[in-house]
C-alpha positions in Angstrom: 38.4 31.2 -4.0 35.2 32.1 -2.2 34.0 35.4 -3.4 31.8 37.8 -1.5 28.1 37.9 -2.5 28.7 41.3 -4.1 31.5 39.9 -6.2 29.5 36.8 -7.1 26.6 39.0 -8.2 28.9 41.2 -10.3 30.5 38.2 -11.9 27.1 36.9 -13.0 26.0 40.3 -14.3 29.1 40.7 -16.5 29.0 37.0 -17.5 25.5 37.4 -18.8 26.5 40.4 -20.9 29.6 38.6 -22.2 27.7 35.5 -23.2 24.6 37.1 -24.6 26.0 40.2 -26.3 29.8 40.0 -26.8 30.3 36.3 -27.6 28.1 36.2 -30.7 30.2 38.9 -32.3 33.7 37.5 -31.5 34.2 35.4 -34.6 33.2 38.1 -37.0 35.5 40.7 -35.4 38.3 38.2 -35.7 37.6 37.6 -39.3 37.1 41.2 -40.3 39.8 42.7 -38.2 37.4 45.6 -37.4 37.6 47.2 -34.0 35.2 45.9 -31.3 33.4 49.3 -31.1 29.9 47.9 -30.5 31.2 45.8 -27.6 32.9 48.9 -26.2 29.6 50.8 -26.3 27.9 47.9 -24.5 30.5 48.0 -21.7 30.3 51.8 -21.5 26.5 51.7 -21.2 26.8 49.4 -18.1 29.6 51.6 -16.6 32.2 48.8 -17.0 34.8 51.2 -18.4 35.0 52.8 -15.0 34.8 49.8 -12.6 37.5 50.7 -10.0 37.1 54.5 -10.0 35.1 56.4 -7.4 31.6 57.5 -8.2 32.5 61.1 -7.9 34.7 60.6 -11.0 31.9 58.8 -12.9 33.1 55.3 -12.0 31.3 52.4 -10.3 33.2 52.7 -7.1 34.2 49.1 -7.0 37.6 47.4 -6.4 40.4 45.9 -8.5 39.1 42.4 -7.7 35.8 43.2 -9.4 37.7 44.8 -12.3 39.9 41.6 -12.7 36.7 39.5 -12.7 35.3 41.7 -15.5 38.4 41.4 -17.6 38.4 37.6 -17.1 34.8 37.2 -18.1 35.0 39.4 -21.1 38.2 37.8 -22.3 36.7 34.4 -21.8 34.4 35.1 -24.8 36.3 37.7 -26.8 39.9 38.5 -26.0 40.0 41.5 -28.2 37.3 43.1 -26.1 39.0 42.0 -22.9 42.3 43.6 -24.0 40.5 46.8 -24.9 38.9 47.0 -21.5 42.2 46.2 -19.7 44.3 48.7 -21.6 41.7 51.5 -21.2 41.4 51.0 -17.5 44.9 50.0 -16.2 47.0 51.9 -18.7 44.9 54.7 -20.0 43.1 55.8 -16.8 44.9 54.5 -13.8 48.0 56.8 -14.2 45.7 59.8 -14.1 43.8 58.5 -11.0 47.0 57.6 -9.2 49.4 60.4 -10.2 47.2 63.2 -11.6 46.3 66.5 -9.9 42.8 67.0 -8.7 42.1 69.2 -11.7 43.4 66.5 -14.1 41.3 63.8 -12.4 38.1 65.9 -12.7 38.8 66.8 -16.3 39.8 63.5 -17.7 38.6 60.6 -15.6 34.8 61.1 -15.9 34.7 61.0 -19.7 37.0 57.9 -19.6 34.9 56.2 -17.0 31.7 56.9 -18.9 33.3 55.7 -22.2 33.0 58.9 -24.1 36.4 58.0 -25.5 39.0 55.4 -24.7 42.3 55.8 -22.9 45.7 54.6 -24.1 49.3 54.4 -22.9 52.2 55.3 -25.1 55.5 53.8 -23.9 56.7 51.2 -26.5 58.7 52.6 -29.5 60.4 51.0 -32.5 63.6 50.9 -30.5 62.3 50.7 -26.9 60.3 47.8 -25.7 61.5 45.7 -22.8 64.2 48.3 -22.2 61.6 50.9 -21.2 64.1 53.4 -20.0 65.4 53.8 -23.6 62.6 56.0 -24.9 63.6 58.2 -27.8 60.5 60.4 -27.9 61.7 63.9 -26.8 60.1 66.6 -24.8 61.4 70.2 -25.0 60.3 72.6 -22.4 58.8 75.9 -23.5 57.3 78.9 -21.8 53.8 77.5 -21.6 54.4 73.7 -21.8 56.3 71.2 -23.8 56.9 70.2 -27.4 57.0 66.5 -28.2 58.6 64.8 -31.1 59.0 61.1 -31.8 56.9 58.0 -32.3 55.3 55.1 -30.4 54.4 51.6 -31.7 52.0 48.8 -30.7 49.8 51.2 -28.8 46.5 49.6 -27.8 43.3 51.7 -28.2 45.1 54.8 -29.5 43.1 55.0 -32.7 39.9 55.5 -30.7 41.5 57.3 -27.7 40.8 60.8 -26.4 43.9 60.8 -24.2 47.2 58.9 -24.3 49.6 58.8 -21.5 53.0 59.4 -23.2 56.5 58.8 -21.9 59.1 61.2 -23.3 62.6 62.2 -22.3 63.7 65.7 -21.4 67.3 64.6 -21.6 68.4 61.3 -23.2 71.8 61.5 -21.6 70.1 60.9 -18.2 68.5 57.6 -19.3 65.6 56.6 -17.1 66.1 59.7 -15.0 65.3 61.9 -17.9 61.8 60.4 -18.6 58.6 62.4 -18.0 55.0 61.5 -18.5 52.4 63.6 -20.2 48.6 63.5 -20.7 48.4 64.0 -24.5 45.0 64.9 -25.9 44.6 63.2 -29.3 42.8 66.2 -30.8 46.1 68.2 -30.5 47.8 69.4 -33.6 50.9 67.3 -34.3 49.3 64.0 -33.1 48.9 61.4 -35.9 47.8 57.8 -36.0 50.5 56.8 -38.5 49.7 53.1 -39.0 47.3 50.4 -37.9 48.9 47.0 -37.2 47.7 43.8 -39.0 48.1 41.2 -36.3 48.3 37.4 -35.8 45.6 37.5 -33.1 43.5 40.0 -31.2 42.4 41.3 -34.5 39.4 43.1 -33.1 41.6 45.2 -30.8 43.0 48.5 -32.0 46.8 48.5 -32.2 48.5 51.5 -33.9 51.7 53.4 -34.4 51.7 57.1 -33.3 53.7 60.0 -34.6 54.3 63.3 -32.8 55.5 66.2 -34.8 56.0 69.4 -32.8 53.1 68.3 -30.6 52.4 71.0 -28.0 51.4 69.7 -24.5 50.3 72.5 -22.1 52.0 72.7 -18.8 48.9 71.6 -16.9 49.0 68.2 -18.7 52.3 67.1 -17.3 51.6 63.9 -15.2 53.4 64.0 -11.9 56.7 65.9 -11.9 59.4 66.4 -14.4 61.9 63.5 -14.5 59.5 61.3 -12.6 58.1 59.4 -15.6 60.0 56.2 -15.2 58.6 55.6 -11.7 55.1 56.5 -13.0 55.1 54.1 -15.9 56.7 51.3 -13.9 54.0 51.4 -11.3 51.4 51.7 -14.0 52.7 48.5 -15.6 52.8 46.8 -12.3 49.1 47.2 -11.9 48.5 46.6 -15.5 49.9 43.1 -15.1 46.9 42.2 -13.0 44.6 42.9 -15.9 46.8 41.1 -18.3 46.8 38.2 -15.9 43.0 38.3 -15.8 42.9 38.6 -19.6 45.0 35.5 -20.0 43.0 33.7 -17.3 39.8 34.3 -19.4 41.4 32.7 -22.4 42.7 29.8 -20.4 39.2 29.2 -19.0 37.8 29.4 -22.6 40.2 26.6 -23.6 39.1 24.5 -20.6 35.4 25.2 -21.4 35.9 23.9 -24.9 37.8 20.9 -23.8 35.1 19.9 -21.3 32.4 20.5 -23.9 34.0 18.2 -26.4 34.9 15.6 -23.8 31.3 15.3 -22.7 30.3 14.0 -26.1 32.6 11.0 -26.2 34.1 8.3 -24.0 36.9 9.9 -21.9 40.2 8.1 -22.2 42.9 8.3 -19.6 44.8 10.7 -21.7 41.8 13.0 -22.0 41.1 12.8 -18.3 44.8 13.8 -17.5 44.6 16.7 -19.9 41.3 18.0 -18.3 42.7 17.6 -14.8 46.0 19.3 -15.6 44.4 22.3 -17.4 41.7 22.7 -14.7 44.3 22.7 -12.0 46.5 25.3 -13.7 43.5 27.5 -14.5 42.5 27.5 -10.9 46.0 28.2 -9.7 46.2 31.1 -12.2 42.9 32.5 -10.9 44.2 32.4 -7.3 47.3 34.3 -8.3 45.4 36.9 -10.3 42.8 37.5 -7.5 45.5 37.6 -4.8 47.4 40.3 -6.8 44.1 42.3 -7.2 43.3 42.0 -3.4 46.8 43.1 -2.5 46.5 46.1 -4.7 43.1 46.9 -3.1 44.8 46.9 0.3 47.1 49.7 -0.9 50.2 47.5 -0.8 52.8 47.7 -3.6 52.5 44.3 -5.3 55.4 43.9 -7.7 55.9 40.3 -7.0 52.3 39.3 -6.8 51.6 41.1 -10.1 54.5 39.4 -11.8 53.4 36.0 -10.4 50.0 36.5 -11.9 51.1 37.8 -15.3 53.8 35.2 -15.8 51.8 32.2 -14.7 48.5 33.1 -16.3 50.0 34.0 -19.6 51.9 30.7 -19.9 48.9 28.7 -18.6 46.7 30.3 -21.4 49.1 29.2 -24.1 49.5 25.7 -22.6 45.7 25.3 -22.0 44.7 26.1 -25.6 47.5 24.0 -27.0 46.5 21.0 -24.9 42.9 21.4 -25.9 43.8 21.5 -29.6 45.9 18.4 -29.2 43.2 16.4 -27.4 40.3 17.5 -29.6 42.2 17.1 -32.9 41.6 18.5 -36.3 38.1 20.0 -35.5 39.9 22.4 -33.1 41.6 24.1 -36.0 38.3 25.0 -37.7 35.8 27.7 -37.1 33.5 25.2 -35.5 35.3 25.9 -32.2 36.8 29.1 -30.8 40.2 27.5 -30.2 42.0 28.6 -33.3 41.1 32.2 -32.5 42.1 31.8 -28.8 45.3 30.1 -29.8 46.4 33.2 -31.8 45.1 35.6 -29.2 46.9 34.0 -26.3 50.4 34.6 -27.5 50.4 38.3 -26.7 50.1 37.5 -23.0 53.7 36.2 -22.9 54.9 39.4 -24.6 52.8 42.4 -23.7 53.4 44.5 -20.5 56.7 42.8 -19.9 57.8 39.5 -21.5 58.0 36.3 -19.5 61.7 36.8 -19.2 61.2 40.3 -17.7 58.6 38.8 -15.2 61.1 36.2 -14.1 63.7 39.0 -13.5 61.2 40.9 -11.4 60.2 37.8 -9.4 63.8 36.8 -8.8 64.7 40.3 -7.6 61.8 40.5 -5.2 62.4 37.0 -3.8 66.1 37.7 -3.3 65.2 41.0 -1.6 63.0 39.1 0.9 65.8 36.6 1.7 
């Protein structure tokens, strides 16, 4: 895809930061399992934690295509940092920008955009994952606000977040119609980071379990309207799939980069040539799908199908690309001499997070049948 001069310049700027600053730290963050806090500070200093938000809210005033490019380039060298950027922007900040009141936007978006703290999104629970309407965290209405009780699991960034968008039910008997969203400030009494997950991959990202015990949320922190939470978090996930697609695209490109690097140092067999051609074709196709979804969103069009296309294809391409690269390169690919063993472990999340591949196929089928 031919990018505008502005997007080309932006890609080069963030690629320089990724290669020169973020990439040298990637292996150590993976080994130690420590959060990529120094990388986050670098992104914040450049304004990259607020790429798509207006300048009046502390953002860079750019579009979702630029944001997708940023997630791609960062994930290309360090998927843990790419995921942190994606979750902060698409899940932790977007719902406030899209559904918040003017007061909420002016209070919460500037510190998020400047990187004073991270944003997170609390939907998944021990008993509610793909069936997102089955949230068990409860919200009880009081005179001045709401009391939340329950827990969330596998929440990205929440250990370093200042705000978490939390889905809770006002009436479990109503199913999805009982769900409401809240902006929870992590400094609130009753908010606890209960456990940090020890993961297969993305070990430099922060993934935690949260507990809410009589957590008071003031009335002014309700996001949208009561009982409108399901629509809010479904539209949030819709846009979030663009960033997960870009995140997976970056990992797929990393696998292709490594495959090309190794192939240049030896005679290329027909099998190797086929592998390079197949991976390069799929990576470019994934890029077109991800960018198309971002452009569609920038046009103000609801893009359920395009986002599902991008997320499904890019996530499966990432897994195939790194697997193919390992098979072609051989035993060296399993060592720390190359980034592939890290990328192999990191890539699997793409097929699970923000809607499994099976859920993406259901969304796509529904949208295609609707058109016909």
